[in-house]
Structure formats: C-alpha cells, structure tokens
TIVOTOR-539319 format. One record per residue (C-alpha): chain; z, y, x; residue in one letter. Coordinates in Angstrom, 3 decimals. Each point is the difference from the previous one (the first is absolute). Layout:
<pts>
  chaine         Z         Y         X  residu
       A         Z         Y         X       a
...
</pts>
This chain:
<pts>
  chaine         Z         Y         X  residu
       A     5.924    45.248    -4.188       x
       A     1.970    -3.114    -1.023       x
       A    -1.542    -2.984    -1.170       x
       A     0.648    -1.564    -3.249       x
       A     2.361    -2.986     1.678       x
       A     2.124     2.767     1.830       x
       A     2.876     1.870    -2.265       x
       A     1.434     2.913     0.567       x
       A     3.983    -0.269    -0.518       x
       A     2.921     2.487     1.399       x
       A     0.120    -0.501     3.601       x
       A    -1.649    -3.231     0.252       x
       A    -3.737    -0.977     0.025       x
       A    -0.446    -3.489    -1.961       x
       A    -3.393    -1.692     0.440       x
       A    -0.528    -3.001    -2.243       x
       A    -1.051    -2.894     2.371       x
       A     0.116    -2.732    -2.256       x
       A    -0.847    -0.232    -3.970       x
       A    -0.735    -3.201    -2.505       x
       A    -0.839    -0.022    -3.864       x
       A     1.831    -3.309    -1.628       x
       A    -2.386    -1.960    -1.361       x
       A     1.611    -3.203    -1.292       x
       A     4.096    -1.157    -0.290       x
       A     0.614    -3.539     0.342       x
       A     2.845    -0.881    -2.411       x
       A     2.812    -0.801     2.110       x
       A    -0.371     3.001     1.938       x
       A     3.027     2.310    -2.021       x
       A     1.948    -3.139     0.609       x
       A    -0.551     0.832     3.884       x
       A     0.627     3.454    -0.686       x
       A     3.662    -0.612    -1.437       x
       A     0.869    -1.381     3.179       x
       A    -1.432     2.970     1.792       x
       A    -3.607    -1.402     1.136       x
       A    -3.497     1.286    -0.893       x
       A    -2.642    -2.194     1.081       x
       A    -3.701     1.569     0.924       x
       A    -3.320    -1.644     0.684       x
       A    -3.374     0.961    -0.067       x
       A    -2.557    -1.205    -2.515       x
       A    -1.433    -2.594     2.153       x
       A     3.526    -1.305     0.320       x
       A     0.080    -4.093    -0.703       x
       A     0.437    -0.597    -3.961       x
       A     3.335    -2.096     0.882       x
       A     2.298     3.336     0.949       x
       A    -1.579     1.929    -3.172       x
       A     2.848    -1.474    -2.068       x
       A     2.871     1.983     2.229       x
       A    -2.261     3.121     1.865       x
       A    -1.094     3.343    -1.491       x
       A    -3.852     0.311     0.755       x
       A    -1.480     2.821     0.959       x
       A    -3.520     1.993     1.070       x
       A     0.807     2.391     3.268       x
       A    -1.992     3.222    -0.157       x
       A     1.923     1.669     3.087       x
       A     0.676    -2.846     3.350       x
       A     1.003     3.046     2.390       x
       A     2.749    -2.466     1.519       x
       A     3.152    -1.858    -1.162       x
       A     3.313     1.265    -0.861       x
       A     2.522     1.018     2.848       x
       A     3.453     1.222     0.351       x
       A     0.581     2.759    -1.324       x
       A    -3.055     0.171    -2.809       x
       A     0.413     0.249    -3.748       x
       A    -1.394    -2.835    -2.390       x
       A    -1.032     1.490    -3.210       x
       A     0.177    -2.082    -3.226       x
       A    -0.438     1.063    -3.143       x
       A     1.904     3.237    -0.342       x
       A     3.062    -1.725     2.765       x
       A    -0.060     1.127     3.704       x
       A     1.238    -2.587     2.330       x
       A     1.061     0.418     3.525       x
       A    -1.507    -2.417     2.705       x
       A     3.089    -1.429     2.280       x
       A    -1.497    -2.458     1.610       x
       A    -3.647    -2.128     0.818       x
       A     0.218    -3.226     1.093       x
       A    -2.914    -0.375     3.436       x
       A    -2.846    -1.871    -2.429       x
       A     0.617     2.190    -3.206       x
       A    -2.934     2.589     1.471       x
       A    -2.545    -2.443     0.461       x
       A     1.001    -2.287    -3.028       x
       A    -0.636     3.509    -2.259       x
       A    -2.919     0.907     1.657       x
       A    -1.657    -3.285     0.729       x
       A     0.860    -1.998    -3.185       x
       A     1.674     2.674    -2.346       x
       A     2.849    -1.812    -0.069       x
       A     3.387     2.063    -0.218       x
       A     3.514    -1.051    -0.429       x
       A     1.807     2.467    -0.997       x
       A     4.039    -0.405     0.103       x
       A     2.242     2.494    -1.693       x
       A     3.142    -1.377     2.102       x
       A     0.950     3.386     1.667       x
       A    -0.012    -2.015     3.736       x
       A    -1.634     1.992     3.123       x
       A    -0.239    -3.233     1.513       x
       A    -2.977    -2.472    -1.413       x
       A     1.119    -3.273    -1.293       x
       A    -3.217    -1.739     0.436       x
       A    -3.318     1.240     2.074       x
       A    -2.015     1.028    -2.954       x
       A     2.912     2.180    -1.511       x
       A     0.193     3.925    -1.391       x
       A     3.184     0.747    -0.508       x
       A     0.989     3.023    -2.435       x
       A     3.476     1.354    -1.705       x
       A     1.503    -2.614    -1.914       x
       A    -0.516     1.350    -3.383       x
       A    -1.402    -1.761    -3.065       x
       A    -4.051    -0.613    -0.102       x
       A    -2.054     0.916    -2.567       x
       A    -2.349    -2.522    -2.579       x
       A    -3.166     0.820     1.572       x
       A    -3.304    -0.310    -2.100       x
       A    -3.671    -0.291     0.480       x
       A    -0.956     4.160     0.768       x
       A     2.617     0.538     1.499       x
       A     0.010     1.978     3.670       x
       A     1.709    -0.949     2.919       x
       A    -0.315     2.769     2.756       x
       A     1.382     0.297     3.458       x
       A     0.501     3.284     1.620       x
       A     0.890     0.933     3.482       x
       A     2.265     2.282     0.705       x
       A    -0.708     2.796     2.657       x
       A     2.135     3.380     1.125       x
</pts>
C-alpha cells in the first residue's frame, strides 16, 4: 500500500520529499517575484529578513530538491534544473530556499534552486510548496 506521501502517475512513481505551508509574506516578495526570485525562510528567521521573504512552516522534511524533482506552488509545477552546493543544507537547517525561475542548468550562487524561466505566482498565506521526487 502506498503512503499518503506517495502518488502514482502513469509510469512514474512520485513521492513528496518536502512540503510546507506559507505563514507570512513580506511586502517586497512581489517585487522579487517580478524578477524571477522567491526567497523562503522558516518561521525562526530573523525579523530583518521578513520584508523580502516568504515565511513558512514545513510538515514533510525528508530531503531538499534535487535536479529532476518538481516543485509545486499553488497550481504551478516547476522542474528543478539546478541545485547549488549549499541549497540542501540551507533548506533543511534554516528553512531557506532561493527559488529562481531563470532556466539555468547551473546555479549562479551556492544556495540557488533553479527552475524554468517562467513567471512566478503571487504567493499568499496558506499556499503550499511541495517538492516531489520523480522515479521511474
């Protein structure tokens, strides 16, 4: 029997490896989103970071995104194209994620997680971010 965190899709088995709920959205987040960047921090982030950050509370923390995973935010699904060398530690230890919709297959910064070059949504309190592994 599959767990609630495992979904069967056609020939692929998808498992949720990280999921979180947005608890606050800083007033500058939409400006960053317009530039193709969403900055996430866990609820323990210093107040100085809240202005430009999406504050969230995770409920599944098995691992951080890897190349080939998908990230779902609202109804949007993004393919993970690149992951910086410290992105995993940042997310798992600090709740920090720099999601960049730039289409690059190599991260510019060690904390980057890159997805396709697309418009990012307006994020609201209560929205969910879900990282799903894709295995055949």
